[in-house]
C-alpha positions as CSV (number, residue, x, y, z in Angstrom):
1,M,40.0,71.5,-28.6
2,G,41.7,68.1,-29.9
3,K,39.8,65.3,-30.6
4,E,42.0,63.1,-27.5
5,W,40.3,66.5,-25.4
6,R,36.7,65.7,-26.1
7,E,37.0,61.9,-26.9
8,A,38.0,61.8,-22.7
9,R,35.5,65.0,-21.6
10,D,32.7,62.0,-23.0
11,A,34.0,59.1,-21.5
12,R,34.1,60.8,-17.9
13,V,30.5,62.4,-18.7
14,K,29.5,58.4,-19.7
15,R,31.2,57.7,-16.6
16,L,29.6,59.9,-14.3
17,K,26.1,59.0,-15.9
18,E,27.1,55.4,-15.3
19,Q,27.2,56.1,-11.5
20,Q,24.8,57.8,-10.8
21,S,22.6,55.5,-11.7
22,R,22.7,53.6,-8.9
23,C,21.6,56.3,-6.7
24,I,18.3,55.2,-6.0
25,Y,17.2,58.4,-5.1
26,G,16.9,60.8,-7.8
27,Q,14.5,57.8,-9.3
28,W,10.6,57.9,-10.4
29,P,8.5,57.3,-7.6
30,Q,11.4,58.1,-4.6
31,Q,12.5,61.7,-5.8
32,S,8.5,62.9,-6.1
33,F,8.1,60.7,-2.2
34,I,11.1,63.2,-1.1
35,V,9.7,66.1,-2.4
36,D,6.4,65.6,-1.0
37,S,6.0,63.4,1.6
38,I,9.1,63.6,3.5
39,K,10.9,67.8,1.7
40,A,8.0,69.9,2.2
41,P,5.7,68.9,5.6
42,L,9.7,68.2,6.7
43,L,10.3,72.6,5.3
44,A,6.6,73.2,6.7
45,N,6.8,71.7,10.4
46,I,9.9,73.0,11.8
47,Q,9.0,76.5,10.3
48,L,5.6,76.2,12.4
49,I,7.9,74.9,15.8
50,R,10.5,78.1,15.1
51,T,7.7,80.9,14.3
52,G,4.3,79.6,16.3
53,T,2.0,79.2,18.3
54,A,1.9,76.9,21.2
55,K,-0.6,74.7,20.2
56,E,0.7,75.3,16.9
57,K,4.1,73.5,18.0
58,V,2.6,70.9,19.7
59,K,1.1,70.3,15.8
60,A,4.9,70.6,14.3
61,A,6.4,68.3,16.4
62,L,3.6,65.4,15.7
63,G,3.8,66.3,12.4
64,L,7.7,65.7,12.4
65,R,7.1,62.5,13.9
66,Q,5.4,61.7,11.1
67,V,8.0,62.9,8.7
68,A,10.7,60.3,10.5
69,K,7.8,57.7,9.8
70,D,7.9,58.3,6.6
71,F,11.0,58.4,6.0
72,R,12.2,55.7,6.9
73,K,9.2,53.9,4.4
74,L,12.4,55.2,2.2
75,P,15.4,51.9,1.6
76,V,18.3,53.5,4.2
77,P,20.9,54.5,2.2
78,T,23.7,52.1,1.8
79,V,26.9,52.2,-0.7
80,E,25.0,49.1,-3.2
81,N,21.6,52.3,-3.4
82,T,24.3,55.4,-3.6
83,W,26.6,56.6,-5.9
84,H,28.9,59.3,-4.8
85,P,32.5,58.3,-3.2
86,N,31.5,61.0,-0.6
87,S,28.1,59.7,0.0
88,H,30.0,56.8,1.1
89,K,32.1,58.1,3.2
90,L,29.3,59.4,5.3
91,I,27.6,56.2,5.1
92,E,30.6,54.5,6.6
93,V,30.8,57.2,9.5
94,R,27.4,56.3,10.1
95,D,27.4,52.6,10.4
96,S,31.5,53.0,13.0
97,I,29.2,56.2,15.4
98,S,26.5,53.5,15.3
99,R,28.2,50.7,16.4
100,K,30.7,53.1,19.1
101,Y,27.8,54.4,20.6
102,F,24.9,52.0,20.2
103,L,22.9,53.9,18.4
104,G,19.7,52.5,16.9
105,S,18.0,53.4,12.7
106,N,15.3,56.0,14.2
107,S,17.8,57.6,16.6
108,L,17.4,61.4,16.0
109,F,21.3,60.8,15.0
110,N,20.4,57.8,12.5
111,L,17.4,60.4,11.4
112,G,20.0,63.3,10.8
113,A,22.5,61.6,8.6
114,D,20.4,59.0,6.7
115,F,18.9,62.7,5.6
116,L,21.3,64.2,5.3
117,I,23.4,61.2,3.1
118,V,20.3,60.8,0.7
119,M,20.2,63.8,-0.2
120,Y,23.8,64.9,-0.8
121,D,23.8,61.8,-3.3
122,Y,20.9,63.3,-4.9
123,D,20.9,66.5,-4.9
124,P,23.3,68.7,-6.7
125,P,22.9,72.0,-4.7
126,Y,22.0,70.6,-1.6
127,R,25.6,69.0,-2.2
128,D,27.4,72.2,-3.0
129,M,25.9,74.0,0.3
130,A,27.2,70.4,2.3
131,D,30.4,71.6,0.6
132,D,31.0,74.5,1.2
133,V,29.6,74.1,5.2
134,Y,32.3,71.1,5.7
135,E,34.5,73.6,4.5
136,Q,33.8,75.9,6.7
137,L,33.9,73.4,10.1
138,R,37.2,71.6,8.9
139,S,38.4,74.9,10.1
140,R,37.7,75.3,12.9
141,P,37.4,72.9,15.7
142,W,34.5,71.6,16.6
143,G,32.3,73.4,19.4
144,V,29.7,75.4,20.3
145,E,31.7,78.4,19.2
146,S,32.4,77.5,15.9
147,L,29.2,75.4,15.1
148,A,27.6,79.6,15.8
149,L,29.9,81.0,13.5
150,V,29.4,78.9,11.0
151,R,25.6,79.1,11.1
152,D,26.0,82.6,10.7
153,W,27.8,82.2,7.6
154,Y,25.1,80.7,5.5
155,M,22.6,82.6,7.1
156,K,24.5,85.6,5.6
157,K,25.2,83.9,2.6
158,S,22.7,82.0,1.7
159,G,20.1,82.9,-0.7
160,L,17.4,80.4,-0.4
161,S,14.1,80.4,0.6
162,G,12.6,81.3,4.3
163,D,11.4,77.8,4.8
164,R,15.1,76.2,3.4
165,K,17.3,78.5,6.1
166,G,15.5,77.9,9.0
167,F,15.5,74.1,8.0
168,I,19.4,75.4,8.2
169,D,19.4,76.8,11.6
170,Y,17.0,74.7,13.3
171,G,19.7,72.4,12.6
172,F,22.6,74.0,13.7
173,N,20.8,75.4,16.6
174,L,19.6,71.5,17.9
175,L,23.5,70.9,17.4
176,I,24.6,73.9,19.2
177,R,21.8,73.3,22.9
178,N,21.8,69.6,22.1
179,K,25.6,67.8,23.9
180,V,24.6,64.8,23.6
181,L,23.7,65.1,20.0
182,R,26.5,67.4,19.3
183,N,29.5,65.4,20.9
184,I,28.3,62.7,18.8
185,A,28.0,64.1,15.5
186,G,31.4,65.7,16.9
187,A,32.9,61.8,16.5
188,A,31.6,62.0,13.8
189,F,33.0,64.6,12.4
190,E,36.6,63.3,13.0
191,M,36.4,60.4,11.3
192,L,34.9,62.3,8.2
193,T,38.2,64.6,7.9
194,N,40.3,61.3,7.9
195,K,38.8,59.9,5.2
196,M,40.0,61.9,2.2
197,W,36.5,63.9,1.3
198,L,36.6,65.2,-2.3
199,P,36.5,68.8,-2.9
200,K,33.5,70.6,-4.4
201,G,32.3,70.2,-7.6
202,A,34.8,66.9,-8.1
203,M,32.1,64.4,-9.6
204,N,29.7,67.4,-11.0
205,L,29.6,66.5,-15.2
206,I,31.1,69.0,-16.8
207,G,29.3,72.8,-17.0
208,H,27.7,72.4,-13.9
209,N,27.9,74.8,-11.9
210,W,24.9,74.8,-8.6
211,D,26.4,78.6,-6.2
212,F,23.5,79.9,-7.7
213,W,22.1,79.0,-3.5
214,K,24.5,82.0,-3.0
215,S,23.3,85.2,-2.9
216,D,24.9,87.9,-4.4
217,E,23.7,90.4,-2.1
218,N,25.7,89.1,0.5
């Protein structure tokens, strides 16, 4: 490969690294806090809600309330503290939907949206999963049937561990069963599809491929 190609590649990598440095959630100590105080108890409590006894489910529900409180100790994702263009589109949609439906920062929609933005901005494997799910949803009319089809596609395709698959399954089922949340999320998704979403990998550094989340057996 020629000198001009290498120089262009190096310039692109440098530019992307500078952009990525704006993301505060992948920096210490925020990343440690997200892993230990948010992701781990979130996955554990949702697993209990899905499979535990009645007593365990009550305890898990209280645990999720604590996770939500702890999550709000993090800075709210903004255009200034995130880097990915799609994260900025998600922020625009979150703010528009919050104004339209008079939703507070601790509403279920805003908590879910902010968690998605944080994970999308700093965690490449989850970003690629979100991009794949987005493409699956975009090809179908929004509604219970489409959500169920994409959920089943994900559960079949994913090679992730059980608690992580359970978390995605729980999220889809929440949208399927909760009509109010589903309608709000549908309005948000419609708005998002009009914002020129960048395809998966468009902002990746050279050579990065995070498709290991998929199972080769399916």
